[in-house]
N, C-alpha and C positions, 0 to 999 in steps of 0.2 A: 455400557460402552463396549464397543467389541474388542477384541484382541488386538487388531490393526491400530486401532485408535489410541488404546491403551499404551501399545510399542511406542508409538510417536511421542505420546505424551511424557512417558518415561524417558525417551532419549533427550527430548528438550530439557526437562528438569535437570537429568544428571548433567548433560552439556554446560547448561546455564551455570549451574551450580559449580562445576569444573573449571568456568572460564574459556571453555574451548567453543563456546556457541554464542554469538552475540544476540541483542534483543529483536533486531530486523530478521535475523535467521529463525530465531524460535517463532516469532509472530508470523512469518511466511508458512513454516511447517505445521502451526498450528491450525491455520487458515485451511490449508489444504486438508487438514484432517477433520474439518468440521467443527472446531471448538470455538467458541463465541466469546468466552471470557475465563479469565483466572483469578483466584485470591491467593496472594502468599501471606500466611498467618506467620509472624515471626513469634509471638508469645506459644502458639501451639507447635510451632516446627514443621509445619506442612504447606503444601500448596495444592489446591483444590481446582480442577478443571472440569469447566461445565460445557455440555453441548445445548443447542436449541430444544432438545427433547426433554430436556431436566436431567439427562443422564450425567453423571459426575463420575471423577476419578481422583483420590488423593494420593499425594508422593510425599511421604516422610524424608526428610533430608536434615542432616545435622547442622544446626545453627550455632552461630557464635555464643560462646558461653559469657553473656555480658546482659545486665540487665537494660531494658529500653529506658530511656531518659525520661524524665517526668515532664518535661517542659517541649511541646512540640514547636521545632525550629523550621519554618517552611524555606527559609533561604537556605540553610545547611542541605534540606534535603534537594532543592533545586541544583545546589553546588554539587552534589553526589550525583545528580541525573546529569548534569553537564559533563562531569568527569567521565561517565560510564559512556556517555554518547561520543566523547572524543576517543576513546579506547584506552584510557589513563587509570580508569577504575574497573577493575574484574567484579564478577558478581559477589564474591564473599567479602571484597572490602566494600564493595556498594552497601550491602546488609549491615555491616558494622558501622558506616558513616551514617546510615539512615536510623538505625537504632539508638545510636548517640544522638540524632537529630530528634529525639523522641517518638519516632514512626514505629507503629506496631504491625504494619504490615501495607499493604496495598493491593489494589483490585484494578486488572486491565481489562478495559472493555475493547476487545478486538473490534467489533462492529462499530463501536463509538470512537474508535482511534484515539483513546486516551487512557492516563493511568492515575487512579486516585490513590494518594499517599494518605495514610491515615493516623492520627494521632490518638492517645488514649482517651481524651475527652471529645472525641468527635470532630476534632479538627481535620482540614483535609487540604492537601496540596494537589492541584490538577497540572498535569503534563500532558499535552497534546501530542502525539506521534510524531516523531522528526517526519520533514517532506518525503525525504527518502524511503521511509517504512511506508507512508501513505500511498505513494505513487505506485510503489515497486511491489505491494503486498497487499493491495486492496481486496476486501472480501469479494467472494464470488458473487454474482447477481443471481 
């Protein structure tokens, strides 16, 4: 990954983490940088970004000091997502809420326009990108 793409990835990761950049903005910037997906791993405390070429860049960020709940609660994950979409829940609170719901992380499929939230036993909850994100930040053709 070149230095310009890494700078975009780092800015998106830190902006999201600080609550100063929302999901739609992050996705738009990552699309422009050529990123096709990223994986946030709560247990490892990092997010890895992927280019179609296979190049990756991982960003380590401080995670909440709490264990991931043992049981995956897809409804609680969905409630956290809806709160974030309304702007009521910033990223750090979102992470806490989803960890309390048994989520170990998530995979954002930019090209596929959805996010998979992952439980510790392979459970998944899929959220499609909101319509505004889909139409405003469509991947380049």
